[in-house]
N, C-alpha and C positions, 0 to 999 in steps of 0.2 A: 181619317180625315183630319181629330181634334188631339190624331198626334202629334202630325204635323205643327197641328196649331202650340201645340207644349213646345214642342220644340221650339217651334222658330224664337222662342224669350227665355229659354235658355240660357245661359254666358259657354262662348263661345270663345276660347282660346284664340290671340293671335301668334297667330305662325312665322317668320322669320326665318331667311332659310340663310345661308354664312355661303361664302365662295367655294366648300367645298361641294359642296348642294345638301349639306345635314339640314337638317331641319328644329331649331329651336324654336321652345314657349316664349310667346315678352310677356314677360310679367306684370301684367296692367294693373289697375289704380285697383279692384276686385280683390288680386290677392297678396299686394305692400302691405303687410296690414304695420310691419314699422315707422317703413313709409310714412300712411296712410295719423296712424296713429302721431308724429313726430309733428308734420304738417300739422293736427288740430288742436296738440298742445301749444306749439306755437304763438296761433287765433285764441288760444285761452289764453296767455299767459297779457297778450296786450289788455284782455278783457280784464286782472287781475286790475298790471295796472292804474287800470282806466279808472275802476273800482278802488284802486287803494289814493287813488294821488284824492280825490271830492272824501272819505274817509278821513284824510291829513285835512284837508281843508278844514273838515266836519269839525274835527278833537280840539286846534288853532281857533275855533271859533267859537268853543265850551272854554277852553280855558282865559279866553277874555269876558264872556260871560256868562260863568256858573248861572249864575240863578235864573240869568230868561231863560237860557236853554231846561233849568230844570222846572219853570213856570210855563213852558210852554207843550214837553212833555207828555205832562198832566194834563193837557188838552187833548189828545189825542186817544184815541176807542181801543184800547189794548184790548174787550173783549174783540173786536172789529179785526184788529194785525194779529190778536192769537189767532182766528179761528183759521187765517189764510198764513200764519203758519204754519199749523194742521195740513191745510192741502195740501199745503206745498213740498208736506213730509212725504208728504199718502203717495201724492203724484211722483218724486224721487223714488218711490216705491213700489207704485205697475210698471215707471219709464225701464227702470232695473228686471225685473216679473216679463215683460215682455223679451226684452235682450237675451236673458235664459232661455224663457223658449224657440225664438229665436231657433241658435243652437244648439236647440237636443233637437231641433229638428217636428219640433211645432208652433205652422207657423199660424194658425188660424189660432191658436193664443194666445200669441207673440202680437195679433192686429187688434184682436179685443183690450189685453194688458197700452199699448196704444190711443185708441177708442177712447175708452178710459180717464186714458192723460190726460189724454185731450178735453175731455169733459171734465176735468176738474180743472183747467190752467184757464176753461172760461167762466168756472164758481170764483176760482181768486179773479179778476176782472170783475164777475159783478162786483163782488164784493170793495173790493174795490172802490166799483164804482160807488159805491150805492155810502163809503163814507167819503168821500168827494167832495160827495153830491151837497152831505152835510156840512164840511167844508163850506164849500160852496155859501151857501146863504148863512151859513155863523160869516161870512166877511174876508175873512181867510186865505181863501183858496189867491195862489200866488203872493198873497201880503196887498194885491194892489184896494182893497182900503184900506187894511192900516197903516198903507205910505200914506196915506193924509191927514196928517195930527189937526187934531179936534175933534175930531168926525169920534161914533157912537163905540169904534172896534182900533180906534190910535192902537197901536203895538208899540211895547221898549224896538229899541234897534235892536239889543240883541233877539227876542222872540224873526221878528222878520228875519234875520239870516237865519235863523234856524229850520223855521216855517221856507224859508225857498229852499237851502238845500234837502226839506223834510220832499219838497216838488219835486227836487229834479229827480231828487237821486231813485222815490217812489215808478214814477213818472218812466226816466229811462229806464229804471226794473220792470215795467207793466210794459216797453216796448219790446223790452229780450223777450219777455210771455209769449208779445206775441207774433213775434219769429219765429220765435219755441214751438208754435201750434204748426205755424207754415210750413216747416223742417216736419215736420213729424206727419199733413198728412202728405206731404209731399214724397214721406218716408213708404209711406200708406201706396202709395203711388204707385215704387218706384219696388216694393213687398207684388204686388198683382200682377207687376206684371213680366214677374220675375227676376228682374237684376239685382233686385236682395235677397241670400240664400240664404238658407244657414249657413254655405260652405263658403257662400259672400259677402258678411252681415260689418265689414266694416264702415258703411255707411251711418248704419243702426249702430254702432255702439258710437261713431262721432255724436251722433244726437241726445246718440242719453247719456254724454259728455257731453254737453254742452245744461242738458236740462242738470246734470247736479251742479255745473255751476248757475245756471238760475236759483237752484233752491237755496245753494252751499253762500249765495252773495244772501239774500235775504233771512237768513239767520244772524247774521252781522246787522241786516239792515232795522233786523225788528226790535230786541234790544237794544241797542242806541236811540231808536228814536223812539220810543214808543215806553221806557223803561224804567232809563236811567229819573223822571218824572212819576214812578210812580209814592215812593213813602210821599211826594209834594201837593194835597190834597187843594190847597189853595188858592191850586188855577180849573179849579173844578172842576170835567166833564166837560167838553164843548158839545158833545151827542145825546150823553143823560135825558130822560124827555120820564 
């Protein structure tokens, strides 16, 4: 009975019969490696275009307000930002190891690596929540208090632009992290149901590729927002205690 239950979850290819009565295996998405990769790479291209355009806007305003950008960057917490960079780099490693284990037939090891990646993603979101909370208490969250001229939190226009881009891009990146967690949970469900296997792992490959993009975007976000003002101590450290 257990054997029948196991077989019910195995991938069963679809068979088509031509006019002469000959049977042919239909190429499903599980086995269409090239098609699956091409479709997902096209999706990834749209992601690169979206974040790339935001970096272009950021660079344009940096050219217009260089000192304001340097002062605002000096106020970010580089320790928390650096910690999150390391967390995402390690998560990219665990995700890649999970894919390798899956392809080598170690399904249990692959699942453990996916869970490790999910845990690291949650750590990233937790650190970012701590950072955003501190920025909210200092009156710069989304620039709400900064827009009110004359109060103690009033900021130059260039810094308002910087923090507006900062919260927009890190927030959008955070949404991608949450989506990635959802995709990995879905992947675990597909593995448990036998629909993702060492022989049919295109879904695992694409989700790992998505996660590579997520961590790669942060590799650019971190130096651009956190490091350009590293030598400027005039702005102080917002989160320093």
